[in-house]
PQR file of N, CA, C, O and H, with PARSE charges and radii, in Angstrom:
ATOM      1  N   UNK A   1     103.775-123.965 -89.976 -0.4000 1.5000
ATOM      2  CA  UNK A   1     104.520-123.074 -89.102 -0.0000 2.0000
ATOM      3  C   UNK A   1     103.699-121.804 -88.879  0.5500 1.7000
ATOM      4  O   UNK A   1     103.086-121.279 -89.808 -0.5500 1.4000
ATOM      5  N   UNK A   2     103.694-121.333 -87.672 -0.4000 1.5000
ATOM      6  CA  UNK A   2     102.933-120.124 -87.372 -0.0000 2.0000
ATOM      7  C   UNK A   2     103.861-118.923 -87.331  0.5500 1.7000
ATOM      8  O   UNK A   2     105.037-119.043 -86.988 -0.5500 1.4000
ATOM      9  H   UNK A   2     104.192-121.760 -86.917  0.4000 1.0000
ATOM     10  N   UNK A   3     103.329-117.781 -87.681 -0.4000 1.5000
ATOM     11  CA  UNK A   3     104.118-116.554 -87.609 -0.0000 2.0000
ATOM     12  C   UNK A   3     104.091-116.033 -86.179  0.5500 1.7000
ATOM     13  O   UNK A   3     103.364-116.556 -85.334 -0.5500 1.4000
ATOM     14  H   UNK A   3     102.374-117.683 -87.960  0.4000 1.0000
ATOM     15  N   UNK A   4     104.875-115.017 -85.916 -0.4000 1.5000
ATOM     16  CA  UNK A   4     104.919-114.442 -84.576 -0.0000 2.0000
ATOM     17  C   UNK A   4     103.556-113.889 -84.166  0.5500 1.7000
ATOM     18  O   UNK A   4     103.230-113.874 -82.979 -0.5500 1.4000
ATOM     19  H   UNK A   4     105.465-114.592 -86.603  0.4000 1.0000
ATOM     20  N   UNK A   5     102.760-113.437 -85.128 -0.4000 1.5000
ATOM     21  CA  UNK A   5     101.453-112.883 -84.804 -0.0000 2.0000
ATOM     22  C   UNK A   5     100.338-113.917 -84.933  0.5500 1.7000
ATOM     23  O   UNK A   5      99.178-113.604 -84.667 -0.5500 1.4000
ATOM     24  H   UNK A   5     103.025-113.450 -86.092  0.4000 1.0000
ATOM     25  N   UNK A   6     100.672-115.156 -85.341 -0.4000 1.5000
ATOM     26  CA  UNK A   6      99.663-116.193 -85.503 -0.0000 2.0000
ATOM     27  C   UNK A   6      99.082-116.624 -84.164  0.5500 1.7000
ATOM     28  O   UNK A   6      99.718-116.483 -83.120 -0.5500 1.4000
ATOM     29  H   UNK A   6     101.615-115.410 -85.558  0.4000 1.0000
ATOM     30  N   UNK A   7      97.898-117.135 -84.212 -0.4000 1.5000
ATOM     31  CA  UNK A   7      97.212-117.596 -83.006 -0.0000 2.0000
ATOM     32  C   UNK A   7      96.999-119.100 -83.091  0.5500 1.7000
ATOM     33  O   UNK A   7      97.069-119.687 -84.171 -0.5500 1.4000
ATOM     34  H   UNK A   7      97.381-117.249 -85.060  0.4000 1.0000
ATOM     35  N   UNK A   8      96.741-119.715 -81.947 -0.4000 1.5000
ATOM     36  CA  UNK A   8      96.406-121.127 -81.883 -0.0000 2.0000
ATOM     37  C   UNK A   8      94.913-121.248 -81.616  0.5500 1.7000
ATOM     38  O   UNK A   8      94.387-120.620 -80.698 -0.5500 1.4000
ATOM     39  H   UNK A   8      96.684-119.238 -81.070  0.4000 1.0000
ATOM     40  N   UNK A   9      94.238-122.053 -82.418 -0.4000 1.5000
ATOM     41  CA  UNK A   9      92.801-122.282 -82.277 -0.0000 2.0000
ATOM     42  C   UNK A   9      92.558-123.734 -81.914  0.5500 1.7000
ATOM     43  O   UNK A   9      93.109-124.636 -82.545 -0.5500 1.4000
ATOM     44  H   UNK A   9      94.666-122.563 -83.164  0.4000 1.0000
ATOM     45  N   UNK A  10      91.740-123.964 -80.908 -0.4000 1.5000
ATOM     46  CA  UNK A  10      91.310-125.294 -80.507 -0.0000 2.0000
ATOM     47  C   UNK A  10      89.877-125.458 -80.989  0.5500 1.7000
ATOM     48  O   UNK A  10      88.991-124.709 -80.577 -0.5500 1.4000
ATOM     49  H   UNK A  10      91.292-123.231 -80.396  0.4000 1.0000
ATOM     50  N   UNK A  11      89.647-126.433 -81.860 -0.4000 1.5000
ATOM     51  CA  UNK A  11      88.316-126.682 -82.408 -0.0000 2.0000
ATOM     52  C   UNK A  11      87.892-128.076 -81.960  0.5500 1.7000
ATOM     53  O   UNK A  11      88.583-129.058 -82.231 -0.5500 1.4000
ATOM     54  H   UNK A  11      90.368-127.041 -82.195  0.4000 1.0000
ATOM     55  N   UNK A  12      86.763-128.160 -81.279 -0.4000 1.5000
ATOM     56  CA  UNK A  12      86.275-129.433 -80.759 -0.0000 2.0000
ATOM     57  C   UNK A  12      85.083-129.907 -81.577  0.5500 1.7000
ATOM     58  O   UNK A  12      84.175-129.137 -81.889 -0.5500 1.4000
ATOM     59  H   UNK A  12      86.202-127.362 -81.058  0.4000 1.0000
ATOM     60  N   UNK A  13      85.106-131.168 -81.911 -0.4000 1.5000
ATOM     61  CA  UNK A  13      84.037-131.739 -82.729 -0.0000 2.0000
ATOM     62  C   UNK A  13      82.778-131.977 -81.905  0.5500 1.7000
ATOM     63  O   UNK A  13      82.816-131.971 -80.675 -0.5500 1.4000
ATOM     64  H   UNK A  13      85.844-131.794 -81.658  0.4000 1.0000
ATOM     65  N   UNK A  14      81.682-132.181 -82.587 -0.4000 1.5000
ATOM     66  CA  UNK A  14      80.412-132.465 -81.935 -0.0000 2.0000
ATOM     67  C   UNK A  14      80.215-133.966 -81.735  0.5500 1.7000
ATOM     68  O   UNK A  14      81.137-134.758 -81.927 -0.5500 1.4000
ATOM     69  H   UNK A  14      81.652-132.185 -83.587  0.4000 1.0000
ATOM     70  N   UNK A  15      79.013-134.336 -81.351 -0.4000 1.5000
ATOM     71  CA  UNK A  15      78.685-135.736 -81.087 -0.0000 2.0000
ATOM     72  C   UNK A  15      78.950-136.595 -82.310  0.5500 1.7000
ATOM     73  O   UNK A  15      78.635-136.214 -83.437 -0.5500 1.4000
ATOM     74  H   UNK A  15      78.264-133.692 -81.195  0.4000 1.0000
ATOM     75  N   UNK A  16      79.524-137.741 -82.072 -0.4000 1.5000
ATOM     76  CA  UNK A  16      79.824-138.740 -83.101 -0.0000 2.0000
ATOM     77  C   UNK A  16      80.749-138.224 -84.192  0.5500 1.7000
ATOM     78  O   UNK A  16      80.785-138.774 -85.293 -0.5500 1.4000
ATOM     79  H   UNK A  16      79.780-138.050 -81.157  0.4000 1.0000
ATOM     80  N   UNK A  17      81.490-137.176 -83.889 -0.4000 1.5000
ATOM     81  CA  UNK A  17      82.478-136.661 -84.822 -0.0000 2.0000
ATOM     82  C   UNK A  17      83.866-137.046 -84.361  0.5500 1.7000
ATOM     83  O   UNK A  17      84.027-137.835 -83.430 -0.5500 1.4000
ATOM     84  H   UNK A  17      81.460-136.729 -82.994  0.4000 1.0000
ATOM     85  N   UNK A  18      84.856-136.492 -85.010 -0.4000 1.5000
ATOM     86  CA  UNK A  18      86.248-136.718 -84.631 -0.0000 2.0000
ATOM     87  C   UNK A  18      87.077-135.546 -85.153  0.5500 1.7000
ATOM     88  O   UNK A  18      86.615-134.764 -85.984 -0.5500 1.4000
ATOM     89  H   UNK A  18      84.725-135.851 -85.766  0.4000 1.0000
ATOM     90  N   UNK A  19      88.280-135.442 -84.662 -0.4000 1.5000
ATOM     91  CA  UNK A  19      89.147-134.342 -85.053 -0.0000 2.0000
ATOM     92  C   UNK A  19      89.417-134.272 -86.543  0.5500 1.7000
ATOM     93  O   UNK A  19      89.647-133.189 -87.081 -0.5500 1.4000
ATOM     94  H   UNK A  19      88.655-136.078 -83.988  0.4000 1.0000
ATOM     95  N   UNK A  20      89.391-135.427 -87.224 -0.4000 1.5000
ATOM     96  CA  UNK A  20      89.659-135.427 -88.662 -0.0000 2.0000
ATOM     97  C   UNK A  20      88.584-134.685 -89.458  0.5500 1.7000
ATOM     98  O   UNK A  20      88.786-134.365 -90.630 -0.5500 1.4000
ATOM     99  H   UNK A  20      89.204-136.306 -86.787  0.4000 1.0000
ATOM    100  N   UNK A  21      87.452-134.416 -88.825 -0.4000 1.5000
ATOM    101  CA  UNK A  21      86.391-133.671 -89.502 -0.0000 2.0000
ATOM    102  C   UNK A  21      86.813-132.256 -89.886  0.5500 1.7000
ATOM    103  O   UNK A  21      86.175-131.613 -90.720 -0.5500 1.4000
ATOM    104  H   UNK A  21      87.289-134.677 -87.873  0.4000 1.0000
ATOM    105  N   UNK A  22      87.885-131.782 -89.274 -0.4000 1.5000
ATOM    106  CA  UNK A  22      88.387-130.427 -89.551 -0.0000 2.0000
ATOM    107  C   UNK A  22      89.626-130.455 -90.435  0.5500 1.7000
ATOM    108  O   UNK A  22      90.300-129.433 -90.565 -0.5500 1.4000
ATOM    109  H   UNK A  22      88.403-132.305 -88.597  0.4000 1.0000
ATOM    110  N   UNK A  23      89.950-131.599 -91.050 -0.4000 1.5000
ATOM    111  CA  UNK A  23      91.207-131.758 -91.788 -0.0000 2.0000
ATOM    112  C   UNK A  23      91.393-130.745 -92.916  0.5500 1.7000
ATOM    113  O   UNK A  23      92.525-130.361 -93.209 -0.5500 1.4000
ATOM    114  H   UNK A  23      89.403-132.429 -90.944  0.4000 1.0000
ATOM    115  N   UNK A  24      90.326-130.314 -93.542 -0.4000 1.5000
ATOM    116  CA  UNK A  24      90.468-129.343 -94.637 -0.0000 2.0000
ATOM    117  C   UNK A  24      90.805-127.943 -94.131  0.5500 1.7000
ATOM    118  O   UNK A  24      91.266-127.097 -94.896 -0.5500 1.4000
ATOM    119  H   UNK A  24      89.407-130.627 -93.304  0.4000 1.0000
ATOM    120  N   UNK A  25      90.576-127.705 -92.855 -0.4000 1.5000
ATOM    121  CA  UNK A  25      90.857-126.384 -92.281 -0.0000 2.0000
ATOM    122  C   UNK A  25      92.337-126.192 -91.951  0.5500 1.7000
ATOM    123  O   UNK A  25      92.814-125.058 -91.913 -0.5500 1.4000
ATOM    124  H   UNK A  25      90.201-128.393 -92.233  0.4000 1.0000
ATOM    125  N   UNK A  26      93.072-127.283 -91.712 -0.4000 1.5000
ATOM    126  CA  UNK A  26      94.478-127.166 -91.310 -0.0000 2.0000
ATOM    127  C   UNK A  26      95.310-126.372 -92.316  0.5500 1.7000
ATOM    128  O   UNK A  26      95.989-125.429 -91.912 -0.5500 1.4000
ATOM    129  H   UNK A  26      92.685-128.204 -91.743  0.4000 1.0000
ATOM    130  N   UNK A  27      95.288-126.710 -93.609 -0.4000 1.5000
ATOM    131  CA  UNK A  27      96.111-125.921 -94.547 -0.0000 2.0000
ATOM    132  C   UNK A  27      95.648-124.473 -94.680  0.5500 1.7000
ATOM    133  O   UNK A  27      96.468-123.580 -94.895 -0.5500 1.4000
ATOM    134  H   UNK A  27      94.737-127.477 -93.937  0.4000 1.0000
ATOM    135  N   UNK A  28      94.360-124.236 -94.556 -0.4000 1.5000
ATOM    136  CA  UNK A  28      93.856-122.863 -94.642 -0.0000 2.0000
ATOM    137  C   UNK A  28      94.335-122.018 -93.472  0.5500 1.7000
ATOM    138  O   UNK A  28      94.747-120.872 -93.646 -0.5500 1.4000
ATOM    139  H   UNK A  28      93.695-124.961 -94.381  0.4000 1.0000
ATOM    140  N   UNK A  29      94.274-122.602 -92.273 -0.4000 1.5000
ATOM    141  CA  UNK A  29      94.724-121.866 -91.083 -0.0000 2.0000
ATOM    142  C   UNK A  29      96.238-121.664 -91.119  0.5500 1.7000
ATOM    143  O   UNK A  29      96.739-120.603 -90.747 -0.5500 1.4000
ATOM    144  H   UNK A  29      93.939-123.534 -92.132  0.4000 1.0000
ATOM    145  N   UNK A  30      96.961-122.688 -91.567 -0.4000 1.5000
ATOM    146  CA  UNK A  30      98.421-122.566 -91.657 -0.0000 2.0000
ATOM    147  C   UNK A  30      98.804-121.494 -92.671  0.5500 1.7000
ATOM    148  O   UNK A  30      99.741-120.730 -92.439 -0.5500 1.4000
ATOM    149  H   UNK A  30      96.554-123.550 -91.869  0.4000 1.0000
ATOM    150  N   UNK A  31      98.097-121.432 -93.782 -0.4000 1.5000
ATOM    151  CA  UNK A  31      98.373-120.414 -94.795 -0.0000 2.0000
ATOM    152  C   UNK A  31      98.135-119.012 -94.255  0.5500 1.7000
ATOM    153  O   UNK A  31      98.774-118.056 -94.694 -0.5500 1.4000
ATOM    154  H   UNK A  31      97.336-122.053 -93.971  0.4000 1.0000
ATOM    155  N   UNK A  32      97.220-118.891 -93.305 -0.4000 1.5000
ATOM    156  CA  UNK A  32      96.935-117.593 -92.687 -0.0000 2.0000
ATOM    157  C   UNK A  32      97.872-117.319 -91.508  0.5500 1.7000
ATOM    158  O   UNK A  32      97.774-116.273 -90.867 -0.5500 1.4000
ATOM    159  H   UNK A  32      96.701-119.668 -92.948  0.4000 1.0000
ATOM    160  N   UNK A  33      98.793-118.273 -91.219 -0.4000 1.5000
ATOM    161  CA  UNK A  33      99.766-118.064 -90.147 -0.0000 2.0000
ATOM    162  C   UNK A  33      99.306-118.528 -88.782  0.5500 1.7000
ATOM    163  O   UNK A  33      99.897-118.149 -87.771 -0.5500 1.4000
ATOM    164  H   UNK A  33      98.872-119.122 -91.740  0.4000 1.0000
ATOM    165  N   UNK A  34      98.263-119.341 -88.732 -0.4000 1.5000
ATOM    166  CA  UNK A  34      97.718-119.807 -87.457 -0.0000 2.0000
ATOM    167  C   UNK A  34      97.950-121.300 -87.270  0.5500 1.7000
ATOM    168  O   UNK A  34      98.273-122.020 -88.215 -0.5500 1.4000
ATOM    169  H   UNK A  34      97.783-119.649 -89.553  0.4000 1.0000
ATOM    170  N   UNK A  35      97.782-121.739 -86.051 -0.4000 1.5000
ATOM    171  CA  UNK A  35      97.876-123.158 -85.705 -0.0000 2.0000
ATOM    172  C   UNK A  35      96.485-123.638 -85.330  0.5500 1.7000
ATOM    173  O   UNK A  35      95.785-122.972 -84.567 -0.5500 1.4000
ATOM    174  H   UNK A  35      97.519-121.155 -85.283  0.4000 1.0000
ATOM    175  N   UNK A  36      96.081-124.775 -85.850 -0.4000 1.5000
ATOM    176  CA  UNK A  36      94.775-125.349 -85.567 -0.0000 2.0000
ATOM    177  C   UNK A  36      94.971-126.674 -84.854  0.5500 1.7000
ATOM    178  O   UNK A  36      95.692-127.543 -85.344 -0.5500 1.4000
ATOM    179  H   UNK A  36      96.650-125.316 -86.470  0.4000 1.0000
ATOM    180  N   UNK A  37      94.336-126.835 -83.698 -0.4000 1.5000
ATOM    181  CA  UNK A  37      94.395-128.069 -82.919 -0.0000 2.0000
ATOM    182  C   UNK A  37      93.004-128.687 -82.946  0.5500 1.7000
ATOM    183  O   UNK A  37      92.032-128.043 -82.552 -0.5500 1.4000
ATOM    184  H   UNK A  37      93.750-126.129 -83.300  0.4000 1.0000
ATOM    185  N   UNK A  38      92.901-129.945 -83.413 -0.4000 1.5000
ATOM    186  CA  UNK A  38      91.602-130.602 -83.579 -0.0000 2.0000
ATOM    187  C   UNK A  38      91.651-132.003 -82.968  0.5500 1.7000
ATOM    188  O   UNK A  38      91.738-132.988 -83.701 -0.5500 1.4000
ATOM    189  H   UNK A  38      93.690-130.468 -83.733  0.4000 1.0000
ATOM    190  N   UNK A  39      91.598-132.105 -81.652 -0.4000 1.5000
ATOM    191  CA  UNK A  39      91.705-133.422 -81.022 -0.0000 2.0000
ATOM    192  C   UNK A  39      90.447-134.269 -81.228  0.5500 1.7000
ATOM    193  O   UNK A  39      89.360-133.750 -81.481 -0.5500 1.4000
ATOM    194  H   UNK A  39      91.528-131.305 -81.056  0.4000 1.0000
ATOM    195  N   UNK A  40      90.626-135.572 -81.112 -0.4000 1.5000
ATOM    196  CA  UNK A  40      89.502-136.502 -81.068 -0.0000 2.0000
ATOM    197  C   UNK A  40      89.331-136.907 -79.613  0.5500 1.7000
ATOM    198  O   UNK A  40      90.296-137.317 -78.967 -0.5500 1.4000
ATOM    199  H   UNK A  40      91.509-135.994 -80.906  0.4000 1.0000
ATOM    200  N   UNK A  41      88.128-136.799 -79.096 -0.4000 1.5000
ATOM    201  CA  UNK A  41      87.878-137.142 -77.697 -0.0000 2.0000
ATOM    202  C   UNK A  41      88.178-138.620 -77.465  0.5500 1.7000
ATOM    203  O   UNK A  41      87.959-139.449 -78.348 -0.5500 1.4000
ATOM    204  H   UNK A  41      87.345-136.466 -79.621  0.4000 1.0000
ATOM    205  N   UNK A  42      88.674-138.942 -76.286 -0.4000 1.5000
ATOM    206  CA  UNK A  42      88.882-140.344 -75.954 -0.0000 2.0000
ATOM    207  C   UNK A  42      87.538-141.051 -75.925  0.5500 1.7000
ATOM    208  O   UNK A  42      86.527-140.485 -75.512 -0.5500 1.4000
ATOM    209  H   UNK A  42      88.851-138.268 -75.569  0.4000 1.0000
ATOM    210  N   UNK A  43      87.549-142.292 -76.370 -0.4000 1.5000
ATOM    211  CA  UNK A  43      86.313-143.064 -76.431 -0.0000 2.0000
ATOM    212  C   UNK A  43      85.668-143.011 -77.794  0.5500 1.7000
ATOM    213  O   UNK A  43      84.684-143.710 -78.037 -0.5500 1.4000
ATOM    214  H   UNK A  43      88.371-142.752 -76.706  0.4000 1.0000
ATOM    215  N   UNK A  44      86.200-142.195 -78.695 -0.4000 1.5000
ATOM    216  CA  UNK A  44      85.661-142.072 -80.052 -0.0000 2.0000
ATOM    217  C   UNK A  44      86.763-142.333 -81.053  0.5500 1.7000
ATOM    218  O   UNK A  44      87.921-142.000 -80.803 -0.5500 1.4000
ATOM    219  H   UNK A  44      86.999-141.627 -78.498  0.4000 1.0000
ATOM    220  N   UNK A  45      86.423-142.918 -82.170 -0.4000 1.5000
ATOM    221  CA  UNK A  45      87.399-143.156 -83.227 -0.0000 2.0000
ATOM    222  C   UNK A  45      88.524-144.058 -82.771  0.5500 1.7000
ATOM    223  O   UNK A  45      88.281-145.046 -82.078 -0.5500 1.4000
ATOM    224  H   UNK A  45      85.482-143.188 -82.374  0.4000 1.0000
ATOM    225  N   UNK A  46      89.770-143.733 -83.153 -0.4000 1.5000
ATOM    226  CA  UNK A  46      90.901-144.608 -82.840 -0.0000 2.0000
ATOM    227  C   UNK A  46      91.298-144.589 -81.374  0.5500 1.7000
ATOM    228  O   UNK A  46      92.139-145.392 -80.968 -0.5500 1.4000
ATOM    229  H   UNK A  46      89.968-142.930 -83.716  0.4000 1.0000
ATOM    230  N   UNK A  47      90.729-143.708 -80.565 -0.4000 1.5000
ATOM    231  CA  UNK A  47      91.092-143.617 -79.151 -0.0000 2.0000
ATOM    232  C   UNK A  47      89.966-144.165 -78.279  0.5500 1.7000
ATOM    233  O   UNK A  47      89.535-143.506 -77.332 -0.5500 1.4000
ATOM    234  H   UNK A  47      90.047-143.055 -80.895  0.4000 1.0000
ATOM    235  N   UNK A  48      89.496-145.354 -78.591 -0.4000 1.5000
ATOM    236  CA  UNK A  48      88.307-145.889 -77.926 -0.0000 2.0000
ATOM    237  C   UNK A  48      88.612-146.608 -76.614  0.5500 1.7000
ATOM    238  O   UNK A  48      87.899-147.543 -76.251 -0.5500 1.4000
ATOM    239  H   UNK A  48      89.846-145.889 -79.360  0.4000 1.0000
ATOM    240  N   UNK A  49      89.649-146.195 -75.901 -0.4000 1.5000
ATOM    241  CA  UNK A  49      90.003-146.869 -74.658 -0.0000 2.0000
ATOM    242  C   UNK A  49      89.247-146.336 -73.450  0.5500 1.7000
ATOM    243  O   UNK A  49      89.167-147.023 -72.432 -0.5500 1.4000
ATOM    244  H   UNK A  49      90.229-145.435 -76.197  0.4000 1.0000
ATOM    245  N   UNK A  50      88.698-145.145 -73.534 -0.4000 1.5000
ATOM    246  CA  UNK A  50      87.988-144.531 -72.420 -0.0000 2.0000
ATOM    247  C   UNK A  50      86.601-144.124 -72.896  0.5500 1.7000
ATOM    248  O   UNK A  50      86.435-143.662 -74.025 -0.5500 1.4000
ATOM    249  H   UNK A  50      88.764-144.587 -74.361  0.4000 1.0000
ATOM    250  N   UNK A  51      85.620-144.294 -72.042 -0.4000 1.5000
ATOM    251  CA  UNK A  51      84.257-143.928 -72.407 -0.0000 2.0000
ATOM    252  C   UNK A  51      84.147-142.442 -72.701  0.5500 1.7000
ATOM    253  O   UNK A  51      84.739-141.633 -71.986 -0.5500 1.4000
ATOM    254  H   UNK A  51      85.755-144.669 -71.125  0.4000 1.0000
ATOM    255  N   UNK A  52      83.389-142.053 -73.755 -0.4000 1.5000
ATOM    256  CA  UNK A  52      83.207-140.623 -74.027 -0.0000 2.0000
ATOM    257  C   UNK A  52      82.363-139.943 -72.947  0.5500 1.7000
ATOM    258  O   UNK A  52      82.248-138.718 -72.920 -0.5500 1.4000
ATOM    259  H   UNK A  52      82.908-142.710 -74.335  0.4000 1.0000
ATOM    260  N   UNK A  53      81.778-140.746 -72.060 -0.4000 1.5000
ATOM    261  CA  UNK A  53      80.946-140.200 -71.001 -0.0000 2.0000
ATOM    262  C   UNK A  53      81.688-140.192 -69.672  0.5500 1.7000
ATOM    263  O   UNK A  53      81.075-140.313 -68.612 -0.5500 1.4000
ATOM    264  H   UNK A  53      81.872-141.741 -72.082  0.4000 1.0000
ATOM    265  N   UNK A  54      83.010-140.049 -69.732 -0.4000 1.5000
ATOM    266  CA  UNK A  54      83.838-140.060 -68.527 -0.0000 2.0000
ATOM    267  C   UNK A  54      83.662-138.786 -67.704  0.5500 1.7000
ATOM    268  O   UNK A  54      84.211-138.683 -66.607 -0.5500 1.4000
ATOM    269  H   UNK A  54      83.508-139.950 -70.594  0.4000 1.0000
ATOM    270  N   UNK A  55      82.920-137.832 -68.207 -0.4000 1.5000
ATOM    271  CA  UNK A  55      82.679-136.589 -67.479 -0.0000 2.0000
ATOM    272  C   UNK A  55      83.584-135.475 -67.943  0.5500 1.7000
ATOM    273  O   UNK A  55      84.528-135.695 -68.700 -0.5500 1.4000
ATOM    274  H   UNK A  55      82.474-137.916 -69.099  0.4000 1.0000
ATOM    275  N   UNK A  56      83.286-134.280 -67.482 -0.4000 1.5000
ATOM    276  CA  UNK A  56      84.031-133.108 -67.938 -0.0000 2.0000
ATOM    277  C   UNK A  56      85.489-133.151 -67.499  0.5500 1.7000
ATOM    278  O   UNK A  56      86.359-132.664 -68.221 -0.5500 1.4000
ATOM    279  H   UNK A  56      82.519-134.101 -66.866  0.4000 1.0000
ATOM    280  N   UNK A  57      85.771-133.716 -66.347 -0.4000 1.5000
ATOM    281  CA  UNK A  57      87.162-133.786 -65.889 -0.0000 2.0000
ATOM    282  C   UNK A  57      87.970-134.704 -66.807  0.5500 1.7000
ATOM    283  O   UNK A  57      89.110-134.390 -67.146 -0.5500 1.4000
ATOM    284  H   UNK A  57      85.064-134.112 -65.761  0.4000 1.0000
ATOM    285  N   UNK A  58      87.390-135.828 -67.207 -0.4000 1.5000
ATOM    286  CA  UNK A  58      88.084-136.723 -68.123 -0.0000 2.0000
ATOM    287  C   UNK A  58      88.294-136.076 -69.477  0.5500 1.7000
ATOM    288  O   UNK A  58      89.349-136.252 -70.087 -0.5500 1.4000
ATOM    289  H   UNK A  58      86.463-136.083 -66.931  0.4000 1.0000
ATOM    290  N   UNK A  59      87.325-135.342 -69.953 -0.4000 1.5000
ATOM    291  CA  UNK A  59      87.451-134.642 -71.233 -0.0000 2.0000
ATOM    292  C   UNK A  59      88.519-133.563 -71.133  0.5500 1.7000
ATOM    293  O   UNK A  59      89.344-133.411 -72.034 -0.5500 1.4000
ATOM    294  H   UNK A  59      86.469-135.199 -69.458  0.4000 1.0000
ATOM    295  N   UNK A  60      88.500-132.818 -70.040 -0.4000 1.5000
ATOM    296  CA  UNK A  60      89.517-131.771 -69.848 -0.0000 2.0000
ATOM    297  C   UNK A  60      90.912-132.373 -69.859  0.5500 1.7000
ATOM    298  O   UNK A  60      91.811-131.832 -70.502 -0.5500 1.4000
ATOM    299  H   UNK A  60      87.829-132.942 -69.308  0.4000 1.0000
ATOM    300  N   UNK A  61      91.106-133.475 -69.163 -0.4000 1.5000
ATOM    301  CA  UNK A  61      92.412-134.108 -69.114 -0.0000 2.0000
ATOM    302  C   UNK A  61      92.839-134.629 -70.483  0.5500 1.7000
ATOM    303  O   UNK A  61      94.023-134.591 -70.818 -0.5500 1.4000
ATOM    304  H   UNK A  61      90.376-133.914 -68.640  0.4000 1.0000
ATOM    305  N   UNK A  62      91.894-135.111 -71.269 -0.4000 1.5000
ATOM    306  CA  UNK A  62      92.216-135.603 -72.606 -0.0000 2.0000
ATOM    307  C   UNK A  62      92.637-134.474 -73.526  0.5500 1.7000
ATOM    308  O   UNK A  62      93.477-134.677 -74.403 -0.5500 1.4000
ATOM    309  H   UNK A  62      90.932-135.142 -70.997  0.4000 1.0000
ATOM    310  N   UNK A  63      92.075-133.292 -73.347 -0.4000 1.5000
ATOM    311  CA  UNK A  63      92.377-132.153 -74.218 -0.0000 2.0000
ATOM    312  C   UNK A  63      93.633-131.406 -73.816  0.5500 1.7000
ATOM    313  O   UNK A  63      94.277-130.773 -74.654 -0.5500 1.4000
ATOM    314  H   UNK A  63      91.393-133.127 -72.634  0.4000 1.0000
ATOM    315  N   UNK A  64      93.988-131.474 -72.539 -0.4000 1.5000
ATOM    316  CA  UNK A  64      95.143-130.703 -72.059 -0.0000 2.0000
ATOM    317  C   UNK A  64      96.408-131.464 -72.194  0.5500 1.7000
ATOM    318  O   UNK A  64      97.473-130.961 -71.837 -0.5500 1.4000
ATOM    319  H   UNK A  64      93.466-131.988 -71.859  0.4000 1.0000
TER
END
């Protein structure tokens, strides 16, 4: 849960990574009153239905 003054952070993984790479950060950010969002890009990991090279528009749509 975030406090009224907490912020939301979007952290994107690098090549051949996935959102779970930031799993240890979630409790730390929550303890500080913040929300951490760590998506896995489509085409990588369990979401392998779309190519990771779908372009910036496809990546934007996956993140939003």
